[in-house]
N, C-alpha and C positions, 0 to 999 in steps of 0.2 A: 810360786806356789804348789802348794802339796798335792800328792798324786788324790787324796781324798775327797780334799776341796773340788780340783777341777772334777769328779765323779758324782758333787753334790748336786741336783738337779735345783736348783729357783726354784721358788712358791709357785711362781708363775708357768714353768716349767711342769711343776707336778701336776696344776691346774688342768694344762691340755692334754698332759697325759693320761688324768685319772680316767678311770672307766667304770662304767656302772654292769648293773648285773647284765647279764647276756648282750651288751650294748644297746640298752633301750634309752631311750631319750632322756637325757638330764632332769631334773626337777622342773617336773612334770611338761618338758617341752616348751617351758617358760622359756629360757634361757642355757647357754652354756654354763660351765665351770668356770673359765678366764674371765667371764665378764661377771658372774656370781662375787667372785673375790673382792671387786673393788670397790670401794665403799659407797656411791652415791651421794641423792643428795641429802640433806638433814631433814627433820623432820618441819622442822623449822621453814627452813629455803621451799620444800616440798608444799608446805599452806603457803607460805607469798606466791607463789607462783601462779598456784590455785585461784588466789584472792581474784591475781591480777584475770587471769583467764577469765573468772566469775563476770568480773566489771562488764570487760570486754564484749561477752556475748550478751549479758541483759541490756547494755547498750543498745547493741546491735538490734537485739530482739527489736524493744524499745521505738528503736528508731524505721525499720521497717513495717513497723504497725503504724507510728503516726504517720507514715508516706501512701498509704493506701487507700482511702478516703480520698485523696486530692489527685493521685495519681490516674490520668485520663486513659493509659492502655491498659486493656485490659487483661493481655498476659502477664502485665508485669505485676498487677492489681492479683493476680494468682501464684504467680511466685514469689513475690512477699507474700504472702497468707503462708506458705507453705513452709520457706524457710525462717518465718517468726514461729511456727510451730518448733522445726528442728531444733535454730536455737535455744526455746523454752524446754528444752528436754534436757537438753544438754549442760544448761543454769541449774537445773532441777538436782541434773549426777554429780556436778561440782559441789552445790550443796553439803548434798550427802555426801560429797568424799571429804571436805572439809570437815564437816561434823565427826568425822570416825577419828580425827586425829590429835585429841585431845584440845579442842577448843573452843566451847561452850565457855563465853558467849563467841559467837563466829565473826563480829566485826565484820558481815558484807557490804554494809550499805556504806563505807568508807571508800573515798576515794581516791583508788592509787599514786596517783600524779596529778598535780594540778594542768600537767599539758594534756594527759587522755583526758580528762574532763574538756578542754577546749577542742581535741579533736573530733571527739562523737558531735560534739556540739555543734561544732562545723559543718558537717554533715550533713546532720540532722537539719538543718536549716538551711541547706543546698537550694540553690534560685533555680534550677534546671535537672531536667530527669536527667540530660547528659552528665551535667557535675556530680549527679546526687550517685548515677551508676559507678563513674570515676573512685568516689572518695571511698566505695563500699568495697568495691572489688579490685582494684587496681591500688587502692593505699591498705585500708584496717582490717580487712579479711586476709588478704597478704602477711598483712604483720602477725595477726591473730594466729595462722598457720604456722611461720615462721618460731613463734613463742612455743606452740604445744609441741610443735617436732624439736626443739631444744629441751623441752622438761623433758619429753617422752624419752631422752636420750643419754639424757642427764640422772635420769632417775633408777634409782635402786632396782633391777628386775626381778628381783624376789620378794626382797624386804617391803617395796611400793610397786607391789604389783595389781592391787586395787586402783592405784592411781593411773597407772599405765594404762592400763585395761579402759578406764575413761576417755586418758587423751585417746589411745587409741580408736574407738568409738566414734568418739570427736572429730578428728581428724578424716572418716572415712567421710562421712557429712560434710565437713566445711569444702571439701574438694569437689563435692560434687556442685555446691553452691557456687564455688569462684567457675566451674566450668561453666554452668548455667551465666555469671554476670560476665566471664570472656565471651559467649556468643550474643550477650545482650548488646553490650561494647558495638561489637563488630556490626551487629545490626541497627543500631540506633546513633552512636555517637561519630560526628562529620567534624575533619580535622578544623573547620571554624569553629566548632562546640567545645574542642579537646582545648583547642589553643585561649577562646575565651573564657575556659574555669581556669586556667592557670596560675593565675592569684590565688584562688580559694585553694589550689591542689600546693601551691608554694608551703600555706600555712599549714595544711598538714601534711606535710616533708618535715619540717619544722617540730613541729608539735612533737612526732615521733624520735625524730631527733633528740630531743629537749630530752622524752622523759629513757633514754635510753634504750628504744626499739620499745615493743609492747610490752615486753616484760622485764624493763629493767635491767638489762644484762649488757646490756652493749654500752661503750662509753656516751657520755651527751657529748653531742657535735656542735648544740645550740641553748641558745636562752629560750625559755617558755614565751610564745610567738603573742600577740595580740591580738584579739577577736577582733573575726574579718565579717563573715557572716551575722555572727552569732552575740552580736555588740547590744540586739536587745533581747529581752528574753522571749524564749518560745514560747507561742499562742498557738493550738492545734486549732483547724480548720475545718467544720464536719460536712463543709458544703460537697458532694462528690460530683466529681468529674469525669468526662465520659470520653471516650476516641470516635470519631467519625463512620463505626458504624453502629453510635446509637444518636442517628440523627434527629431523635424527636422524642428525648427522655422524660419527657414530662405528660406522654401519652396514656392515659387509661383508659381507653375506648374496647377492651378487650378483657370481660372477667374471665379469669381460667377456669373460676374458683364454680364458678354457675354452670360451667361448662360441663366441667368434670362430673358433678352432681347430677345430671340430669339422667334420670334411666332411660330417658329416650333416644337419647344420641348414640353415636356408634362408638364401641371400645377404639380403632385406629385414631379418630379421631381424635380421641383423649387422649391416647398414648400420643399424639404429636402435642397437643394443649400440655399434657405433663414436661413432653420438652421444653415447653416454652418458660414452664414454673421452675424448673431446674436452672434454666440458663438464667432466669429472672433472679436468680438467689444471689445471685453479685451482690444484690445491696445487701446483703446480711454481713460480710465483711467488712463491706463501706459501713454501720453501723457499729458493727462489733468495735471495729478501732477504735471509734469515739469514746465507748466502754473503757477500754482499757487503757486510751490515752488519757481520759479525764478522772480516775479513781486510781488514788494514788495513795501508797503505804498499808495495799494490803499482804498477807502471807504469799511468798510463791507462788504454792497452789493454785490460787485463785489467776493467776497471769498465766500459769501451765496448762490448766483447765480450759479455761476462755478461749487461749488461744486455738488449742486444739477443736475448739468447736466453731472457731472463726475461720479455720483451715476445712475444716469436712464441710460447712458451708459453699466455702471457693471451690472446694471438689465435686459437691453437687453442682454448681454450674457448670463446671466442666463437663459433666458427665449430659448435662444439659446439650451444651456445645456437641458432642460425643453425638447424641443419639441424633441430634439436626443433619447432623453430617453423614451420620449412615443413612436416614432417610433422603438425602440428595436435596437439601435446603440450605441456600445460603441464606444464614441468621441477619447479617448485617442489613442485607436488601429486599427479606421477606417479613423480615420482625421488625417490631418497636418494642424494645427492651426498655423500660422507665427506670428511674433511681428516685420517686417519690414518696416511698417509703420513709428509704435512708435520707431523703432530702429533710422531710416531716420531723422523721423523729430526733436526728441529731439538729437540725434549728430549733425544734421547739419544744426539747424534754429534757433532764436531766439526763445524768447517764443513770441513776438508779429509776427515772420513769424507764430510759429502753430498757433496763433488764425485765422491768418488768411486764414492759409488751413481749418481749422475746418469751419470758415464761408463759405468758397468757396464751401465745404460740400455739409452740410447745406442747402444752397441756393439750389445746384442741386438735393436735395429731396422735396424740395415744388412742382415744378410742376406736371405736371397726370403721366407725365412717372417717379415719382420718389415713394415715401412713398405710395399713393394709390396705384400702381400699382400692388406694392408688399400682399396690401391688398387686393385691386382685385383677382391677383394667389390665393390666399387663399380661396376663395370664390368658386374663378373656378373648384380647387381641392377638394372641398367640405369636407374640413379638417377646422372641430371648433376651435381649438386647435392653429392651426395657424393664422384662422382669428381675434380670440384675441390678438394674441401675435401683430399681425401686426397696428390691430388697434389702441393698447396703444402705439406702435411704434411711431407711424404714429404721433398721439397727441402730445407724447413727444417732437419731433422734428420740428414740428410747436412751443411749450414754447422754445427749444434752438435757433431757429431761431431768436424770441424776446431778449435772453440774449446775443446773438451775435450783435442785433442791437443797445442793450444798455450799451453796454459794449464793443465791440469791433467801430461797424462803429460810434460810434460818436466823434471817434477820428481820425478818416479818412474825407477826403476832402469832399468826397462825397458816399453814397450808389453804384454808378455803380463803384468806384475806388477803395472801399473795397473789391468788389466782384474780379475786375480785377488782386490786388495787391497779392487775395491767390492764382488765379491760378498759377502768376508769382511764388510764393512762391514755390509753391509744385512743378511747372519746375525745380525748382534748386534741390530739395532732387536728388540723384546719386541713382539710386538701382545697385547695384554690383552684378547681375545675372551671369557673367560670371567667377569674381573672387571668388563669395562665391561656386559657382560648383568646379573653379580650385582649391581653398586649400582645398575641401572634406566638406565643412559645409552642402551642400546640392545635390541632384541632381537633383530638382525640379519635383520629380514625380509628375505623374498623378495619384493621388490615387481616383480619381471622377469615375472611372468605374467600380473597385473592390467594391465600397460603394455603389453606386447604384443598382449592381447586385444583391449585397448582401438582401438591402432591401428590393427587387423585391422577391428575393427568401422566403424571411421571412414572406411576406405579401401576396403569391399568386398572385403575379403582372408577367404579362408579360412585360420583359424588352423590352423600347421602344429602337429600334437599334440606331435611331438616337442620342439620349442619353447618351445611352453607346459609340456613337463614339468620343463623345466632348473631345476635345483637345486642348481648346485654353487656353495659357497661359498669365502671366503679363509681356512677358519680352518687348512685344511691344505694348500694350493695358491697359489704367491706370483703375482706379477703374470707371472716370468717365468716359469709356470711348472713351478717348481723345488718340491717337497714340502719341506713344514717342519714341525715339531713343532706341535702346539696347544701355545699358553702362555696360561698364568694369569694 
């Protein structure tokens, strides 16, 4: 070997030794030249993997949405609502990136591999909460994460930087989802439940192996398995279920809106009632999940925006919980949070009719007597936490009105008819007030007086006699204060 060839640096050596001006970080801080001189994935392969990620996150979004209504545990309903929102946002980002890479038509509705379809169908129909948690957080999401990491590491750091950015943000939040799922499994899944789920989990593992991992980059080591839980087609069940902290879910004995809009009643009592109203919004995700699950073939913007609203409503419910905690109220023992609204809409109306009712209610919250009134009540009560809650609740409802205009009103003859139709649809919902009482499902107990008296005692407040005496139910007055005929 000549002296000249021995002193000539290789391309790799030159890349490692290459210096930027004044030692500034190279290539906008994205990578080093030693990495940038490597070729990375082609556009075709990067897009192929993006489409697989898109399919996986979209299916997980649908699966979480479909679980919200029937999942009894309140905390899981809230977590699934948030996680579905996060996944919907990342699905939108992946769709955008695919569309930037010479792709129209996008072909995003194609199933990447038959085994992946079985994998997600099996999780969708997991018969227990334990098996569902194990399927999502110990099988599907870890496989998604591994595929995202492989794609991030294999993609060219400069040529395919927009893809790597989308993957980076997705990984940040998927790690959060996995952390929550890990903690949920520790808290809820027993050894016996894990053992009982083993047959279903084996099918999931076989499906992943047959697909070559979530992204098809690993040699397949199994044949596509037969279906286990998903032999029958999935059917969404709109009947809401609640855990043991909701012992009287048919109770309609306390009309929060009548109390709130009575000018003679005290502001501190109204704040307490607003915390109840917020926590009671648990039934909005339960209802919106039914709309999303039973409304196919819409643009992804519809599912993204509606899931954002669903998450906002879940967040409002948790803000009500926060409010009660701040007030020293054990809501599971002192408050009777019902599910009659989501039950009625889910079981008696079509998805479009449910959306119409939702929009009608939102429009009723826009005038001065709506969300602004609740914020003003919080200010009058000198309760900074309640004011913060209602300030953001009001802002969220303005956003929700826009979502309604975009995805509901645009399909109606006019805005006026959109509101009128929602009113008519709500009036169609039959409330089984007397039937529920006769069947022993509830006695429509007025729990308010005891709650208010206990709150006043704990805080050294003299109870207002008018607030203590409040005894108006939902038997003949709807939440929008419209009189209704008692139904049996």
